[in-house]
C-alpha positions as CSV (number, residue, x, y, z in Angstrom):
1,E,11.7,-6.7,13.9
2,K,9.1,-5.7,11.3
3,V,8.6,-2.6,9.3
4,P,5.4,-1.0,7.9
5,E,4.7,-1.4,4.2
6,G,2.0,0.4,2.2
7,W,-0.2,-1.3,-0.4
8,L,-2.7,-0.1,-3.0
9,I,-5.6,-2.2,-4.3
10,P,-7.1,-0.4,-7.3
11,A,-10.9,-0.7,-7.8
12,Q,-10.8,0.0,-11.5
13,G,-8.6,-0.1,-14.6
14,G,-6.3,-2.6,-16.0
15,R,-4.8,-3.5,-12.6
16,K,-8.1,-3.7,-10.7
17,D,-8.0,-5.8,-7.6
18,E,-4.2,-6.4,-7.8
19,V,-2.3,-5.9,-4.5
20,L,0.5,-3.5,-5.3
21,S,3.3,-2.6,-3.0
22,L,3.9,1.1,-2.4
23,G,7.1,0.3,-0.5
24,V,8.3,0.4,3.0
25,M,7.2,3.4,5.0
26,D,9.6,5.7,6.7
27,E,9.2,5.0,10.4
28,T,10.3,8.5,11.3
29,A,7.3,9.9,9.4
30,P,4.6,7.2,10.0
31,D,1.7,9.5,9.0
32,Q,3.1,9.9,5.5
33,L,3.2,7.5,2.6
34,E,5.0,8.6,-0.5
35,I,3.4,7.3,-3.7
36,S,5.4,7.1,-6.9
37,D,4.2,8.5,-10.2
38,D,3.7,4.9,-11.4
39,F,0.8,4.4,-9.0
40,V,-0.8,7.9,-9.0
41,S,-3.0,7.0,-12.0
42,L,-4.2,3.8,-10.2
43,I,-5.6,5.7,-7.3
44,G,-9.3,6.2,-7.5
45,E,-12.6,6.0,-5.7
46,G,-13.4,2.6,-4.3
47,G,-9.7,1.6,-4.1
48,T,-8.1,0.4,-0.9
49,L,-5.0,1.5,0.9
50,A,-3.5,-1.0,3.4
51,I,-0.5,-1.2,5.7
52,T,1.1,-4.5,6.8
53,M,4.1,-5.3,9.0
54,E,6.8,-6.9,6.9
55,P,10.5,-8.0,7.3
56,P,13.1,-5.2,7.0
57,G,13.4,-4.2,3.4
58,G,9.7,-5.1,2.6
59,A,7.6,-8.1,1.8
60,P,9.6,-10.9,0.0
61,N,8.6,-11.3,-3.6
62,G,6.3,-8.3,-3.4
63,V,3.6,-10.4,-1.6
64,A,2.3,-9.3,1.8
65,T,3.2,-11.7,4.5
66,G,2.5,-9.8,7.7
67,P,-0.7,-8.8,9.5
68,V,-2.8,-5.9,8.2
69,I,-2.6,-3.1,10.7
70,A,-4.5,-0.4,8.8
71,L,-7.0,-0.6,6.0
72,G,-9.1,2.2,4.3
73,K,-11.3,2.7,1.3
74,L,-10.6,5.7,-1.0
75,Q,-13.4,8.1,-1.7
76,G,-13.8,11.3,-3.7
77,F,-14.7,14.6,-2.2
């Protein structure tokens, strides 16, 4: 059994191009992804959000191991 995990890849700043785990998603609310305050400042235009399928509890060692099932670029309005 696998669970969805969210990822952020910032396009700018000190953590540019790092793949950062946003944590395991709540399967009862699959259309929502809670983002901690630690990551809010890293969200910006050109960044990427991704979802992979990982073992229960999330990706081991904070590195994605499962297939990407969703991917999207962030853009400003």
